[in-house]
N, C-alpha and C positions, 0 to 999 in steps of 0.2 A: 489239468497237466499244465507244466508250463511250457511254454516255446523259446526256445532256444533262435534269439537273430541274429548269434553274431556274424550266421554264415552269411548273411542280406545284409549287413549293419560292413560288415571286415572291407570291403572291394568299396565303398566307399569313403572312407575316411581313411582309404591309405590312394583317396584319389593325388594324379603328379600336380606339385603344380602346371597353373598356366591352364587347364584343363577347363571347359565348363561347369562352371559353377562351382570354380574351386575358388577359393576368399587369401589366399596366400601369394606374394609377392615374389617373380624371380628377380632374384636376386646378381649382378653382374659382379665377376670377379676384378680383382684389382688389376690383374694385368690386363685380360679383354679393356676396360677401362679406356684403360690406360694405350692402349695400342690404337684404340677407337677414337679418341681424342686426340692422338699422334699424328693419322693421319686426319680427322677432319682440318689441324691445324695444318699441313703440309698442303693440304683442298683451297682454304683461304691466302697462302701466305701464294700461290701461283695463279691467286683470280686478283687477286690486289698488287701483284707487284708491279703491271701496267702502270694505276691508278697510280702509285709511290716513281712511277719513274715522268710519268707524266706531271704529277707535285712538284719533286723537286726541282724539275730541269725546268719548270718555270717559273723559278725562284732564283734562277742563276744568268752572270751574263751569259751573253753568246762566247766568249771567253774559255766558258771554265768545258760549254758543252765541247766545240771544237778541238778541245784538249784530250776529249777521251774520257768524262770523269760523268759521263752520263747514271754511274748506280750511287756514286758518292753524295755524298751533303753540300750543299754549296760553301763555298770559301769565302764569299761574299752574297748574303743576303741583300735581292733588288726584285720591289715589286711594277719593276720600272715594264717588264713583258705585259703584264695585269694591267696596266693603263696604254699601254700601247694598243694593246687587242682590243683592248674597249671603246677606247675614241679616239684610235690616231692613225689602225693599221690602215695600208696598204689594200682593198678589194676594187679588183675589174678599175676605174678608172677616176673613178673618185678614190680620195682622202678622207678619210671617212673611216670609224669603229665596228665594231659587232654589234654598241647599242641599240639604233635606230633597229637592227635585225631582232632582235632581240623581243624589244619591245610586240615587236608584227606577228612574232610566233605566240607572246601572250594574250594578244587580242586573239585570234587566230582559234588556243588554246579553248578557252577558258569558253568562250559562247557556245563551239564544239562540246565541248564536254558535257556544258550543261543543257546546251537539247535534245540532245543526242541519250541522256541518261532520263531527263519525263519524257521524249516520246517513247522509249523503250517500254520504262515503266507504263505510261498508258496502251502499249502495245501486249505488255504482260498480262496487264487488269482485265483487257479486255477477249483475250482471246484463252483466259484460265475463268472468269467467273461470266462475259459477260456471252456464249459459245452463240456461231450463227453459221446459216448455209454457206456450206466451202473454207472455212476458220482454217483446216488440217491444210489445203492446197496456199492459203497467205502463208500459214507459220514456214509452211516448206519454201516458197521462194524467196522471203525475208531471208532462212538458214540456207538456202543453194547462195544469195549474194554476198556470206560469209567467204565464201572460196572463189571467190571469181576475180582472177588473177590481177594484179593494177592494173596488169601494163594492155589487158587489151578494153579497156574502158577507154585510154590514153586518148584518143581519136574525136570518138562519141562524148567524151565530159567535155574539149573543147571547144567541140561545136558547138555543145550545150552552153558552156559560157559564155559562148560570141553572139550565142543566141538573145540571155537574157542579160547583156552587158558588164559582167563580172569581169570577165576577162584581165587576169594583170594584176584581181585585184585583195586584198586579204578577204572582204564578205566573198570573194571567189573559193579561195579558199576552205572557207568558212563553209558554205556547202557540199564541197566534194565532200569533208569527211568529216557530216553529216550522212550523208547519205553512203557512207562506207560503214558509217557504226550505226544506226541503227539494228543491224540484223544481229550484231552481236550484244548488244545493249537489251533487244527483243530477248534473246535465248537466254542471257542471265536472267532476266525480271520473271517469263514466262516456269520456268523452272522453278524458282523461287515463291510464285502466288498457287502454283499446286499444289505447293506446302499450306497453305493458306485455308483455315475453316469456310468452306463456304457458306454455312449456316450463319454465318457474324451477319454476309452480304443480302442475308439472304433475310436474318430478322430488322434490319435494315433500312432492306425498300418495304418492308411492313410500316416501316414506325416508317416511312411518308419520305424516306433520305433516297435524294435521286443519283445520277450517275456519278458524277462531277463531287457530289457532296463524299461521299463512300469512299471517293480516288481520294479526295484531301484530309480525311478526317477519319479513315482505318486504314485504304492500303501504306500509304506512302509513308503514316507513322510508324511502322514496322516494318517499314523497309532499308532500313540503314546499314546493316551485313553487305547489301548485295551491292545498296546504291556506291559504297564502298569500294569495292568491289569493279563495279564497273566504271567509278572512276577513274582508277588507277589504271586501270587497262588501255581507257582511251585515252587520258595523260601521258600515256607512255606510246603508244603508237603516233595519236598525233607529231609530239612534239619530234620525237623519231624521227618524221619520216621525211625522206627526202625524192623523193619522185615525185610526190602529189606537187609539195614545191618548187624543184627545178621546170615541171613541166608548163604553171597553171600561174605562176609569179611572174613580175617583172622586176626591175633589180628597186625597186621603192617597196614593195611587199613581198619578198622574198623572206622566208623562216631565216631562223637561227643557224640553223641545218648547212642551208646552201649556200650560206651568207661564209659558216664555216669552209665548206669547200673552196670557195672564190677566195678568201685569203690564204687559203695553203696555194693554191693552184695559183695563185698573182704573184706569188715572192719572186722577183728577179734577182739573177745574183749569188750572193750569199742568203740562206734558206735560214729565216729565224725562228731557230727550231723551240723559244722560250714560249717565242709570241707562240707559235705554232698551238705549243704543250697548252698553256695559261687558255687559249680559245676553246680549245677541246675540252679544258674542265668546265668552262662557261657553260660551255652547252650540256654537259651532263649531269651538273649540279640541280638544276632544274627537279629531272625525275629521282636524283638522289636523296629530294629531300622529300620528295612526294613517300618511296621506299622507309625513307629513317623513321616519320611518324607517322604512316596508318600501314605500313606494312605488316605490320601483327592480325589484322584487320585482313588483309588481303584471305587469310586461308582458312578465318572465321565463318569470312561470309561465303567464300564459297560451298562448303560442311553448310550453313546455315540451311535450313530445310529438307536438306538430304535427306534425314531419318525423320518420317513422320510418327506423331508418338509422344 
């Protein structure tokens, strides 16, 4: 006797789009798509408006800004505000520019990001592949350090830097940001390495590979996505930091953010808004360039390793 499977096959064949197992793709209507793009464009314009105002007014003579045309394009294009902010702006009591403080930020950010990323990778490697008694407590304390407010550590850190002879120096700022960055970098690499096959590490141990050999030849080559996330996160936080820079630096070791604040506050009489706008863009350019160059890898790195298999 023939069996009729139409009653069983029917509901599956009629499965709507978007349900599990369906191969059909939901198509967005033209009107809905236009509406979505319109809203996205509005949000982009809203968030890019301050950048437009700064960029346009940094290329104007001060007289045009004082005349009330902050939103209009320059009638007379000039790069003098940029030159003034970079090399001849009046900051504090010395006629200098943002250039030395820009270099201070570079010398502070690059070592702090590099060292904290490497130490975070080592910590994540140890906490996932070389378990030991109390490792949960160690990771818990590192994670807790991520949520300690900056203001709580100002006095103890100032005392510690004084005892170490690093107060008011760029190495002192590197140390402060390194200590604060290890917790975040450890969290990133630990979550990433948890999805890494432990069998590879065990096989390398059987072949005679040691701790650092496994780390250098197996773990690090596969850590590119999460390393990009860690570098972007650390670079942005350290470059934009103001509190630690204002608290633990002197005039010669001030980072860019503190110098920019002094540039704005030290103006007496007529405010040179065009110079201030140029300085603000200079301070924001490094982080903007980092996101333009590597921003597309940020989300990929966050999602890398989140799904096993």
